[in-house]
C-alpha positions, 0 to 999 in steps of 0.5 A, a space after each residue: 494144548 491145554 486152555 488157560 484162564 485169561 487174567 482179569 483186566 486189573 491184573 494184566 494192567 497192573 503187570 504192564 504198568 508195574 513193568 514200564 514203571 520199573 524200567 523207568 524208575 531204575 533209569 531214573 535213579 541210575 541217571 540220579 545217582 550218576 548225577 549226584 556223583 558227577 562231581 565226586 572223585 572219592 566215589 570213584 576210587 572205591 572198589 565196588 561202585 568206582 570202575 561203574 563211574 569211571 566207565 560212565 564218564 568215559 561213555 558220557 564223553 564218548 557219547 557227546 564227543 561224537 554227537 551219539 543222539 542225532 545218530 541214534 535218532 537217525 538210526 531208530 527213525 530208519 528201523 521204526 520206518 524199515 520194520 512195517 513193510 509186512 504188516 502196514 503195506 501187505 508187502 510180499 517178501 521172501 521167507 527170509 526177509 519176512 521172518 526177519 521183519 517180523 521178528 523185529 515187528 515183535 519189539 513194537 510196543 503194541 506187541 509188547 502190550 499184546 504179551 500182557 492183553 492177550 487178543 484171545 481174552 480182550 477186545 481190540 477196542 480195549 486193547 486200542 485204548 491200552 496202546 494209546 493211553 499208557 504213554 500218556 500216563 507214563 510221560 504225565 508221570 515224569 512231568 508230575 514228579 519233576 513238579 513235585 521234586 521242585 515244588 518240595 525244593 522251593 517250599 524248603 528253600 522259601 521261608 515267607 509266604 509264596 506268591 502265585 506267580 512264584 508258585 506258577 514259575 515253579 511248576 513251569 521249571 518242574 515241568 521243563 526239568 522233565 521234558 526231555 525225558 517225555 520227548 524222548 518218550 514221545 519219540 519212541 512211541 509214537 510211530 509204533 502207537 500210530 501205526 497201531 491205531 492205523 491199522 484199524 483199516 489194514 484187512 485181509 481179504 478172502 474169498 466168500 465160500 457162499 459167493 466165489 466172486 465176492 471177496 470177504 475182508 476181516 482186521 488183520 489185528 482181530 480177525 474175528 471182526 469183519 472189515 466195514 461191518 456194524 462191529 468194525 465202525 465203532 473201532 473206526 470212530 475210536 481210532 478217529 479220536 486217538 488219531 487226533 491225540 497221537 499222530 495229529 497230537 503229536 505233530 501239534 506238540 512239536 509245533 507248539 514246542 518249536 515255534 516259540 524257540 524261533 525268536 531265542 534260537 535266532 537271537 542266540 538267547 537259550 531260555 528254559 524252554 530252549 533248553 527243555 527241548 533240545 532234543 528236538 531242535 539241538 542236532 539241526 542248524 539254525 534254520 532248519 531248527 523245525 526239521 524234527 516235525 518234518 522227520 515225524 511227518 514222514 514217519 507217521 505217513 510211512 508207518 501208518 497213515 498209507 493204510 487209510 488207502 483202500 486195502 484192495 489197492 494196497 500196492 499204491 501204498 507201496 508207490 505212495 512210500 516210494 515217492 515219499 522216500 524220494 522226495 525226502 531223499 532229495 531233500 535231505 541231500 540238498 538241505 543237510 540240515 544237521 550241525 555235523 556232516 556226518 550226521 548229514 551223510 548218515 541221514 542221506 544214507 538211510 533214506 536212500 537205503 530206505 528207498 531201496 527197500 521199498 523198491 525191493 518190496 515193489 519188485 517182489 510184491 509184483 512178482 509174487 502176486 504174478 506168480 499167485 495169479 498164474 502159477 503154472 505160467 512164466 508170465 512173471 518171468 516174461 514180465 519182469 525178466 526174473 525167473 525166481 526172487 533171488 536175483 531181487 534179493 542179491 540186487 538189493 543186498 548188493 545195492 545196499 551194500 554199496 550205497 553204504 559203503 560210498 556214504 562211509 567213504 564220503 562221510 569220512 572224507 567230509 569229516 576230514 576235510 572240515 576237521 581240518 578248517 581253522 576255526 575254534 573247538 571244543 576239546 569235548 566233542 572237536 566241534 565248534 562251541 555254540 554262541 549264545 548271548 543273553 536276553 537284550 544284549 547285542 554284542 558278545 564281546 566289547 573291544 576297548 583299547 586306546 587308538 594311539 597304541 592299541 587301534 592295530 592290535 584291536 582290529 586284528 583281535 576282531 578280525 581273527 575271533 571272527 574268523 575263529 568263531 564264526 557268528 561272533 558279534 564284537 564292538 568295535 569303535 571304528 565299525 560301531 560307535 555312533 555316539 560318543 556320548 552312548 559308550 556306557 549304553 554300549 557297555 550295557 549291551 555287550 556281554 564281556 569287555 575286553 580291556 586292551 591294556 597298552 601305553 597311555 590305555 589308563 590316561 584315556 578319558 574315554 577308555 576310563 569311562 569304559 572301565 568305570 561303567 564295566 566295573 559299575 555294571 559288573 560286567 565280566 572282563 578279560 585282559 590283554 597285555 600289550 607286549 611290544 616295548 614300545 607300545 606297552 610294557 610290563 603289567 606292573 608298568 601298566 598299573 601304575 599308570 591306572 588309578 588307584 581306585 580302580 586297580 583292585 577291580 581291573 587287576 585283583 579280580 582274578 580276570 583271564 589275561 592274555 598277553 598279546 605278541 606279534 608272532 601268529 603262533 603266540 597271538 592264536 594262543 591269546 585269542 583262544 585265552 579271550 575265546 575261553 573267557 568269552 564262552 565260559 560267560 555264555 549262557 551255555 558254559 556258565 556253570 563251567 570253570 574251564 572250557 578246553 579249546 583247539 585249533 585244527 593244524 595249530 601248534 598244540 595239536 601237532 606232535 613235534 619230534 626231532 628228526 634225529 637225536 639232539 643232545 642239549 647241554 644246559 650250563 650249571 652257570 645259567 640260572 633256571 637252563 637246567 629246569 627248562 631243559 629237563 621240561 624240553 626233554 619230558 615234552 619231546 622224544 629223543 632230546 637228551 639233557 646234559 647239565 655236567 657239574 661246572 668245576 672249571 674243568 675243559 668239559 665245562 669250559 667247552 660244552 662239546 666235550 660236556 657229554 663225556 659225563 654221559 652213558 652214550 658216546 657222542 657231543 652236544 649238539 645244541 647249547 640252551 642259553 636261558 635268559 632272565 635277570 639273573 643271567 651274566 651276573 657275577 662270577 657265574 655270568 663271566 663262566 657262562 660268557 666263556 661257555 657261550 664263546 666256546 659253543 658258538 666256536 663249536 658251532 653249538 
């Protein structure tokens, strides 16, 4: 092969940095373009860019719906740990597995860097510095871009002289804007860079040609450097500093970001920091919001820290890794830290598969070690009971397949069980909504009602919402009222106010105090109208009771209105309206105009069909019946509507004969009677009454 001239350091770094920035800029521009056009339907109809935007819309909905972030993190973390068996543990694998692991290790960050900084051209110390500081420069560039964009917007929007506090706040907001992107880069780079740093202590031993009983070791990544020599010690010193920057520094970074999130997360009061660091804690249960730091520690130990164990005890590395995998598998199976059950199952499955990989590496390393030391003997077969590696490899493959199958079935069963729990879910991702409350508030909802006509319904609303939205905090006087003189204070500490409009509500002194203080404090409202005639009335009647100076603020401000019925299915509809209004006022949903909700098993989620064909007759003498019948026909397959013109014929008098005007033979099975203010009036009313009598005679 012909020799090639080594590139200069500047040229090699220019190519590496250019590639990294090019990829980041391309991803950033794509994300920016999509976010800018996210609300513009006209762009989605253009022939060139429209299909791409629509595909991105569907992908985003699917990504959020399945909770893909947690699943991708689990799988990527598994691959980061599984593909270091050879380089970190000196594991002796069969040739087929060793080749596959080697291919995947070539995808690591340090391998990409070595494609530009050839080991033949640059020293190991130089390459190690580039490995360690290139991602830092990249992450810092992201944060500076975020700060620059924020500062520019702030300077354009600010006409007066800016203050120091405003400048600091703008800089912090700019950092928070691109902190999620920086955390993603840290997540991707930390294991491979830390492994590259710890490989300073990864050495390969050889027999000394001059002394047969002595071993001499060289660095695996730099075979020209003898381990523990004068040339190796400066590299070790550099590695110690880099360990403080990357492995220890990343743990300190996670801790410094997660510890300040403790109070806001537990108080359900999101801050700019909690939103910016959602990549670290968003997929976990509140109690285990710190689990990502533990996961990082596990990856750091398994991908590199075990290299601090001397090379002559390389097998001990496998033993330590196996014990770590066992402990973690047991812990995650007991704790189940993720929000979604399928993520818990996937995490347990991948940890067990990783454990099987390390157990298989233990067996193959022992077997091949015995074979190399005693090539012509049957010691390996005598000790392990195996004549070749094929049973080990085959057993490993079978065990992995069985484990994955078992956990796949378990995930499906668990997901189906949880999907049937009757709690309010978001239509977008089929998950319960996250309840949040603004800083300084105590209750999500204040239930304002009058005892005489609304006490029973108010108690039902609170109890049902607590079942449908676990964790919701609702103020109800019989449970939470300590001082009747502090009603205004209770209103101030509530995020939303519910007015239960029933007879006498606006004649109650305390209810009027609650209404006036709510309007004065500009609290968001949700109105619930009592439908029972004895306890409520029409909205017009209830408005007539309201003082004139309050009518505009209560009835003309387009607040959500729910009608409270005594039928369970109708109550569920009202509760979903209340829940949607409440969620839209929470910090995490306040920018949305609607939030579709559902409850597993409710009528709106079921596909209702008729067991046999139904023909519904709507009399032309019944105003509104034909429109309602056609709406029913659109909603229910198998329903046919007959609206034969009523001209005094026998068909109009006898509903069962109205089908003579239809294309298909048969008789009407049902008659629709639509009751409203114009039913039974004048001549049509008399004719409708006659038709109803005939319908009853025909047993419709």
